[in-house]
N, C-alpha and C positions, 0 to 999 in steps of 0.2 A: 558734742562736737562731731561734725560729719567726718566719717572715715573714708579716706581715699587711697587708691593704690599708689605705691611709690613711683611706678612708671607705667606707661601704656603697654599693653601686651601684644602689640603688633608692630610690624615694620615692613617696608617694601622688600620684595624679593630681589636680592642682588644678582641672582643668576639671570633674571630677565634683562637687567641692565647690561650685563656683560655679553649676553648672546645677541642682543639687538645691535650692539656696537659693531659687530662683524658682518652685518648685512649690507647690501649695496645701498639701501636707503640710509642706513646709519652713517656710512662714509660720505655719501653725497650731501647729507644734511650738514655734516661737519665742514665740507668744502664751501657750501653755500653761505655758511656763517662767516667765512673768511673773505667774502667778496668786498671789494672796495666800494662803498656806497657812494663815493664821490666820483666814480668813473661813470661818465654819462653814456658810455656805449652799452649796447644790449649785451646780455649774457648769452654766451654760446654754449648750449647744453650738449656736450659730446660724451656724457657719462651715463645716461639712462636709456633703456630700451623702450621708450614710449613715443613713437613718431606721430601719435594722433593729434598733437598740438599743431601740426603743420598742414597747410591747405593741400599740399600734394599727396598727403597720406590719409585722405578722408576715406572712411569705410564705404562699402557698396550701398547704393540707394536701396537695394532689395533687403539688405540687412536692417536698415532703419525702418523700412515699411513693415517688415516682419514684426518688429517690436511694437509699432503703432497698431497693427492689426490685432496683435495679442492683447494689448491693453484695452482697445475699444470693444473687444468681444465680451468683456466683463466676465469671462469664464475663469480667469486666472488671478483673482484677488484673494484666493484661499491659500492655505498651507499646501505644500507639495508633499508627496510621499518621501520618506527620508532618503530613499535610494535615487529618487529623481522621477520626473514626469515620464510616464511610459512612452509617449510618442517621441520624446527627446532621446530616451535611451535607445529606442529602435532606430532612429535616424542616425545617431552617432555610431551604432554598431554597423549599420550599412555603409556609412561614410568611411569608417576605418577598415572595413573588410575589402574595400576595392582593390587593394594591392597586396592581398595576403593569399597564401596557399591554403588557407582554411577560412571558415566563416565564423565571425563573432555573433554571439547571441545578445539580445537586449539585456539579458540577465548578467552579462559580463560587464555591463557599463554602470558606473556610479557617478552621478552628477556632483560636482564640487564647486566651491566658491573660488573660481580661478584655478590655475595650476598650483598655486601656492598651497591651498588646502589639500590638494592631492598629494603634495610632498609631505605635509603634516600627517595625513592619514597613513601613507605608506610606511613612514618611519615609526609611527606610533604602534602600528599593528605588528611590526617586526621586532620591536624592542623587548628584550628580556635581560635579566641580570647576567652580566658577563659578555653579552653579545657585542659584536663589532660589525662595522659596515665599511666597504671600500668606496672611497670617493675620488673623483678625478682631480688632478692638480695641473693646471688651473681648472677651476670649476665655478659653480654657483654657490655662494657662501650661505644661502638659506639652508642648505643641507646640513652644514656644520651647526648652525643655530638649532635646528630641529633635533639633530642627533644629541647635542648637549642637553637639551631640554628633556629628552626621553631617556637619558642615561646610556646612550649607545656610544661605544668607543669608535672614534674615527681613525681609519688608516688610509693614507693617501697613496694612490698610484699615479705615476707621472704620465702626462701626455707629452710626447716628444716633438719639440719644434723642428728638429732636424729631419724628422720623418713625417712631416705634414700633420703633426699633432696626433700621431697614432698612439694607441694605448700600449704602454710598456707591459706586455703580457707576462714576461718573466718576473717582473716585480709583483704582479697580481698573484702569481702562483706562490711567491715567497711570503707575501703578506697574509694570505688566507690561512685560516686554521679551522678547527672544529667549531669555533664560536662565531665564525663569519656567517652572516645571514644574507647579504646581498651586495651587489655591485651596481653603481650608478653609471649609466652611459647617457650623455647628452648629445643628441644628434637631430638636426644640425647643431654644431657646437656653440655653446655660450660658455666662455667669452671668446673663443679662438676664431670663430667663423669658419671652422673646418666642416667637411662633410665626409663621414666615414664610407669607405667603399663596401660593396657587398662582401667581398672576400675577407676584409678585415673584420667586419661584424660577425661573419660566420666563425672566424677564429675566436672572437670574444665569446660568442654564445657557447661554443664547444668547450672553451676553457671554464666558463661558469658551470656548465653541466658536469664536467669532470670534477670540479671542486664541490659540487652539491649545493650551490648557492643560486638564488634567483637573480634576474636582471631587473633593475628599475630603468625603464626606457623613458627618459625625459624628452618628449617630443613637442615642447612648447613652440618651437619654430618649425613644426611639421610642414614640409613642402616648400619652405623658403630656401631653396637651393638654386644657385644661378651660375655655377661653374661647370667644369668639365666632368665632375664626378656625379653620376646619377644619385638622387636621393633614395635611400632604402630605409624604411622604418625599422627600429629595433624589434617591434612586434612581429615582423616577418619571420623571426626565429623562435616563435612561441612553441613550435613542435619540437625544437631542440632543447630548450630550457624554459621554465616558467618566466613570463615577463609581466611586470606591472607597468602598464603604459600610462603615462601622465601627459595630459594635453589640454588644450583650450582653444577658444576662438580668438583669444586676445591678440596674438601676433599676426596670424594669416589674414584676419579680417580687420586688424588695427583697431580693436575695441577693448583695450585692457581694463577700462573702467567699468565694463559690463560684468566683470567677475564671473564668467561662465567657463568652467573647466570640467574635466572628467578624470576618473581613475578607471582603468579597464584591465580586467584579468585576461591577458592574452595567453591562454593556456589550454589548448585543445585536449591535452592529456589529463586535465582535471587534477593536477598535483596540488594546486593552491587550495582547492576545495577539500581534498583529502587531508591536507596538513592543518586545516583550521584557519587559514589566512582569510578566506572569503567570509567566514562567520565573524572574524574579528573586524573586518571592514564594515559589515552591516552593524555590528555592535557599536563601533565608533560613530557611525552616521546617526544612530539612534540617540546619541547624546550631544550632537553638534548642530550647527546651523546649516541651512540650505541656501543655494542660489535663489534669487528672486523667482517666484513661480512664473510670472509673465515672460521673463527672459528665457527660462527653460522651455516654455511652450512655443517660443519663436524659433527655436533651434531647427526643427524640421524644415521650415520655410527658408531659413538662412542657408542651410546646407544644400538644399535642392535647387534653389533659384539663383544663387550667385553665379554669374557668367564667368567663363574662362577669361574673357577680356579683362575683367577686374584683376584676377590673379596675375595675368601676364603683365599688366601695367605695373603692379607692385614689384614683380621680379625684375622688370627692366629698370625701374628706379633704383632698386637695391644694387643691381649689377653696376650701374653707372656710378653710384655713390661709392661702392667698394673700389672701383677703378680710380676715382678721384682721390680717395683717401690714400690708397697705396702709392700712387704717383706723387702726391704731395709730400708724403712722409719720406720718400726717397731723396728729396731735396734737403733734408735735415740730417747732417752727418752724425749727430749724437743719438739718433733714433733709427732702429733697424726693424723692418717687418719681415719675418722669415717666410711668410706665406700669405699671399693675397687672399682675402676672405672669399669663400665660395658659398657661404650660407649664413643664415641668421642676420643680425644687424650690427655686429661688432667685430673687432679684430684686435689681436694682441701685438704690441710692438715693444721692443727692448730698448732700455736706456743705457747709454754708455756714459756713466758719471765721470769717467776720467777726462772727458772732453768739456766738462762744465765746472765752473767755479761756484762756490757757496751753495751748492745743492747737495744735501746729505744723502737723500734716498728718494724713492718714488713718491712717498707722502709729502716730503718737503717740496718736490717738484710741483706736485698738483696744488698744494696750498699756495705757493708763490705764483703759479700760473693763474689761479683764480683771483688772487689779490691784484696782480699786475696787469693781466690781460682780460679778465672777466670771462675766462674759458674754463669750463668744468670738464675734466677728464678723470676717469676712475684710476686710482693707483693700483698697480698689479698686486700688491700685498693683500688687497681686499678680496682677490679671487685666487690667492695662493702662490703668486709669483712675485717676489720682491724685486724691485727695480725694473719692473715692466709697467706698461700702461695698457688699459683697455679703452679703445676709442670706439664710440658708437657713431656710425656714419648714416643712420637712418634719420636724416634731417633734410631741410630744403637745400638744394645744391649751392645756392648763394651763401647760406649759413655755414655749410661745411667748408666751402672755399675760404671764407673769412676766418673760420676757426683754425684751419691749418696754417693760414698766413700769420695769425697771431701767435700760434705755437712756434712758428719759425722765428718770428721777431723776438720772442721770449728766449729762445735758445741762443740766438745771436747775442742778446744782451748778457747772458750768463756764460758765454763761451770763453774758454781759455784762449785768448787772442792769438797766441803763437802756434796753436795747434789746429784750430778749426777754420776751414774755408767753406763758406756757404755758396750754393749755386742759385741761379735764378735771379 
């Protein structure tokens, strides 16, 4: 008689299921599943940061041509060096050095599969038993997922809405201890749409230096600033404190599907090399996948040939969309926006549940909004702020206008009639 094991010796990893549930994609997928399939209206997507679906947000022709030229050259059908194609590393170093008080070297640049892989690498190389990392609240939930996967304890510091989403530096000083390895700063801000001033970033850098921790500068929305506060990259403070700069071409060039990003050691004092972080980065890359070689090879042409007119057009569209979103939300009594967005592609708004009937919290609001109005908005709990919403405004103007109108109708339907008066 054939002998068989009593049970199979494998099962799915539950940790992966739980960590993926707290990502933006995980929450948006849940909301999409709740759409009313009998609603004949188009779905209004105000929950994700990918405007490439919309005609107004098409990338620059020179970027498309760079990809075509790279492919047709037949030179880049091969594997790339694990750290990246040399010409791309050089071009990115030059591009990022333009507004710095020091000069980056090509050896400081590592090509990644979008900014997402750069996050994965940064947290993986810093992880050690007992270590913790300081993350902003609200923030980008992928950091929490990567921290959990790497065994890093997460400690949250608040971004203060009453102070234009400034970092609560006193909380940072309280949270940090001898096991703290890094602090994440997202600028321009996702999800808040804020842009940190030079003075505030200087304080942040000096605080991190005094605590002996490095800064992870998430610059996925690099240069997408359209308010009164000039954009200053976190990497500008690399002489004060070591900075791991994370970035990509995804947002500024509106090509998130190309999956081309970078991790840069912005550290003219060489502290990251002396501490072994640089060696750990190269070690990680030796056992991971690379961005497509032909896309890497197109980077120099993309960075050098894209005209200012393209960037100016994108900034103008984002500014107008941010204004439309802010003005539209002001007409809805149960939603408050503490600060009009000045950067990135989204803004945080606060729900006043006391003005609504049969809405339990922000997730309930978003689920019912999706079902009743076919509008997708991200619940604030997904980014760390319960009973807030993140609205992405980087869509066609007509779609944004329709989306805000549907949200207003939804809030009217669920309003406590004796308390709420709507305008418009």
